[in-house]
N, C-alpha and C positions, 0 to 999 in steps of 0.2 A: 376498075374494081380490083381490090387487093386480092392476091392469091392466098391460099391457106398457108403456104410457106411464109409469106410476108406477115400474115396475122400471127402465126406462131412465133415468128421472130420478134415481133413487137411485144408479145406477152413475155417472151424470155428476157427482154430488156427492161421489163417493168421492175420498179423498186418494190421490195417486200417490206411491209410494215407489220409490226406485231399487233395482233388483234386479241383482246381479252374480253370475252363475252361472259360477264360476271352475272350468273343467275343464282348465286348463293348468298350474297351479302345484301341485306335489305335495311340495315341500320344506318341512318344518316351520318352519325359520327364516324363509323368505320369506313364508309365510302369516301368521306373527305380525307381520312387518314391515308387510305390507299392512293387517292389522287395525288396527295402531296408527296407520298413516298416515291411514286413513279417520277414525279417532277424533280425531286432532289436527286434521285439516282441517275436521272438523265444528265443533270448538271455535273455530278461528281464522276460518274463512270461512263458517260456517253452511251447509254443503252439505246436500243433501237427506237425509232419513231413509233409511237404507240397510239392506238385507238382503243378505247374501252367503252363498253356499254354497261349500264347498271340502272337499278331502280331502288327506290326507298319505300319503306312503309310510310305512313302519314308523317310528314316532316315539314317543318318550316325552316328554310335555309336562308340565313341572314348574311348579307354581304359584310366584308371585313370591317368597313367603316360605319356600319349602320348601328343605330341605337335600338336595342331589342324592344324596350317598352313603348317606344314611339311607333314601331313598325308592326308589332305583333299583339294580338289579343290573347294574353296569357290565360285568361279565364277559359276561353274556348279550347285552348291547347290542353289545359288540365282536364276539362270535361271530356274531350274527345280523345285523350291520350295521344296527343301529337308531340313528337319529338321536336325540340328546338336546337338547332346547331348553328355555328358560325363558321363560314368557310374562309379560306385565306385569299381568295380572289376578290376583285372589286365588284361593283354593282350593288343592287338592292336585294330586297327580300322576296323569296318565291315560296310557293307551296308545292310540294311533291307528294305523290302517293304511287301505288302500284299501277295506276293508269298513266303514269308519266314515264316515258323512256328518256333516260339521260345518257349523254355521251361525253367523253373526254378525249382530247387530242393533245399529246405532248410531243413537241417537235423542236429541233434545233433552230435558233433564230437565223442561222446562216444557211439553212436549207433553201434551195432555189425557189421553193413554193412561196416562202414568206420573206426571203431576204430583202432588206431595205424597206419593208412596209411598216407603216405606223400601226397603232393599235386598231383604229377603225378599219384600215385597209386589210389588216390581218383577219379581223372579225369577218369582214365581207368575203374574203378569200376562202376561209375555212368553212363558212356557212354554205358554200357551194355544195358541199356534201349533203346538207339538209335539203337544199333547193332541188337537187337532182333526185333525191329519194322521193320527195313529194310528187315530182313529175312522173316518176315511175308508177306511183299510186294513182295517177290520173288527175292530179290537182294542178293548179296554176299559181304557184307561190311567187312572192317577190321578197327581196331583201329591203328592209326599211332601216336606214342608218339611225343610231349607230350600231344596233346589234340585234334587231328583231327579224323574224321571218313571218310574213303574213299570208293568209289565204282569204281571198274575198274581203280584204281590208280588216281581217280579224287576226289577232296574234296567235300563232301556234307554237312559237319557239322564241325563248329568250336566251341570250348567251353572254358569257363574261370571260375575262382573261386575267392571267397572272403572268408577269415576266420577271425573270431573275437571271442575272448574268447572261448566259448565251442561250437560254431556253424559254420557250413560250408554252404555256398551258392554256388551253381553251376548253371550257366545258359549258354545257347548255342543256336545256330541256326540250322535249317534244311532247306536247299535250295530245295524248292518244285517246284516253278515256278518263281523264282526271276529274275528280269530284269538284266541279266549279262552284257549287253551292257552298261547300265547306271552305274552299279557297277564299271566297268573298267574306265569309264569316271570320276567318282567322287573321286576315291581313288588315291592318288599320289604314287602309287606303281604299278609294272607290272601287278599284279593281286590280287584277293581277298585273296590269301592264306597267306597274312601277317596278318592273323586274330589273331595270338597269338605272342606276343613279343618274340623275340629270335629265331624264326625259319625262318627268311627271306631267309637264304641261302639254305633252303630245300623246297622252294615253289613248289606247285603242281598245275596243272590245276584244274579248278572247273567245276562242272556240276550240273544241276537240276535233281531232281528225275524223273520228267516227261520225261526228255530226255533219262533216263536209263531204264525206265519201258517199257515192251513190250505191255502194255495195257493202255488205257485211264483211268485216275484216277482223283480224286478230292481232294481238301484240307481236306474235311471231312473224306475221306478214310484214308489219311495219319494221320490225327489227331487221329482217332480210332486205327490205327496200333501203333502209338506212345504210346497211353494209354495202350494198351495190352502189348506192349514191356516192359514198366515199371512194370506192374503187374506180368508178367511171369518171368522177370529177377530177381526180388527181392522177389517173393512169397508174394505179398501184395495185398490188395484191395484198389483201389482208390475210396474214397467216396466223392461224389459231395458236395462241400461246398462253402463258400464265405469268404471274409474278415470279421473279427470281428470289433467292434466299435473302438477299440484302433488302429487297423491297418488302418482303414479308416482315423482316425484323424491324425495318423503319416504320411500317404501317402499325405494327403492334405498339411500338414505342410512342408514336404520335397519337394513337388512340388513347393509350393509358395516361400520357402526360399532358395532352393538349385537348383533343376534341371531346373527350368524355368529361372534362372538367368545367364546372360552372364558372370558374374564374376566367376561362377563355370565352365561353359563350356569352356571358353577361358582363364582359369588361367595360362595355358602354351601352 
């Protein structure tokens, strides 16, 4: 058994990652602008490895190469006042609301955690944070290639990646108490599981964490479990931080010139 001195020594040797727990931004376009700003700043200025938690109001989030009218029921969006945005990462179309906890990881491709891994391997590696968090909550999750996390054969998390130069960005969803009825109405697919392009033939039913847990829980409980999941899986410490000035400037510019523009959202 390790002594307290050994345990403290291990903790002292842990790598620190920046942790941004964003509980102020709920607009889909702004959240995507923030994600890309962190991504770009990591490429240009080698900022710290970052984990960010965030949520959206009712939003349909379309993958970079998706066709909006083919994927989204725009009449339902108009009726329900659902924001439609296009992200810069791959994958397909997802629905998010305040019952969905989203995360982002921005990491150098040369980091020992992901160095030499291809896209699917990196997805599986970084999804370990989700897997561990769900185990903390008492669930028995599995990773389903290429990018899903399942509980009792039902999807609770979909994930996507962007890679540019020497940096990997991975972001994904965790269905905590998402409005699955509205999700099915707004997406022009049989169900949410078309979250990642190319797996439509292997769709699975989806579920919320609250429906699978044998106890009442809160978004804060899930948020804390997810934080612990990342720390335990990667032997790191998540240190509370915020965007720096350059990231704020970039996020504002990206929001105003890209993500808030119909020309970007509806380019195909």
